[in-house]
C-alpha positions as CSV (number, residue, x, y, z in Angstrom):
1,M,87.7,42.0,-10.2
2,H,84.3,44.2,-9.2
3,E,82.3,42.2,-6.9
4,N,79.3,42.4,-9.0
5,A,80.8,41.6,-12.3
6,A,79.9,38.6,-14.2
7,T,82.3,35.8,-15.2
8,S,81.8,33.5,-17.8
9,I,83.8,30.3,-19.4
10,R,84.3,29.4,-22.8
11,L,85.9,26.3,-24.0
12,L,87.6,25.7,-27.2
13,D,88.5,22.0,-27.8
14,I,89.2,20.0,-31.0
15,K,87.9,17.0,-28.7
16,E,83.9,16.2,-29.0
17,T,82.4,17.4,-26.0
18,P,80.9,17.6,-23.3
19,T,82.7,14.6,-21.8
20,P,81.8,13.0,-18.5
21,K,84.0,15.3,-16.6
22,M,82.2,18.3,-18.2
23,E,78.8,17.1,-16.8
24,G,78.6,19.6,-13.8
25,F,79.4,22.4,-16.1
26,R,76.4,22.0,-18.5
27,G,74.8,25.4,-18.8
28,K,77.6,27.1,-17.3
29,V,80.3,26.9,-19.8
30,E,79.9,27.8,-23.8
31,I,81.6,25.0,-25.3
32,F,83.4,25.4,-29.0
33,Q,84.4,22.4,-30.6
34,G,87.1,22.5,-33.4
35,D,90.6,23.4,-34.1
36,I,92.4,26.2,-32.5
37,L,94.0,27.0,-35.9
38,D,90.5,27.5,-37.3
39,E,91.0,31.6,-37.3
40,E,87.1,32.2,-37.8
41,L,86.3,29.8,-35.0
42,L,88.9,31.2,-32.7
43,G,87.4,34.5,-33.5
44,R,84.0,33.9,-32.0
45,A,85.4,31.7,-29.0
46,V,87.8,34.7,-27.8
47,A,85.3,37.7,-28.8
48,E,84.6,40.2,-26.3
49,V,86.7,38.3,-23.6
50,D,89.2,40.1,-21.1
51,T,91.5,37.2,-20.5
52,V,92.4,33.8,-22.2
53,F,94.2,30.9,-21.1
54,H,95.9,28.8,-23.7
55,I,96.3,25.2,-22.0
56,A,96.4,23.1,-24.8
57,S,99.2,21.0,-25.5
58,Y,100.3,18.1,-27.4
59,G,103.1,15.3,-27.4
60,M,104.9,16.2,-24.4
61,S,105.2,12.5,-23.2
62,G,104.5,9.0,-24.6
63,A,104.6,7.9,-28.1
64,E,102.9,11.4,-29.3
65,G,106.1,13.1,-28.7
66,L,107.4,11.5,-31.8
67,Q,105.0,13.7,-34.0
68,D,107.1,16.8,-34.5
69,E,105.0,18.6,-37.4
70,L,101.7,17.9,-34.9
71,I,103.6,19.0,-32.0
72,E,104.8,22.4,-33.7
73,R,101.2,23.1,-35.2
74,V,99.4,22.7,-31.7
75,N,101.9,24.0,-29.1
76,V,103.7,26.9,-31.2
77,K,101.2,28.0,-34.1
78,G,98.3,27.2,-31.6
79,T,99.7,29.9,-29.0
80,E,100.8,32.0,-32.0
81,A,97.3,32.3,-33.0
82,V,95.7,33.0,-29.7
């Protein structure tokens, strides 16, 4: 990256934001709230960006692991959408 290049961060999360953990980032992160499979929202969130980190996951441990359809929707379909 060029030393004078601007860096901005966008966050797409299905959970209501900001959380207390995000307080230190207020004004520094552009937040989009909604479903990763919402094509219009995802399009706005990734418009004109160079790099996307898709780190969403669901059901990788605990009782959530029993919800196969939701696991497929978030982990597989969400990755395909990005």
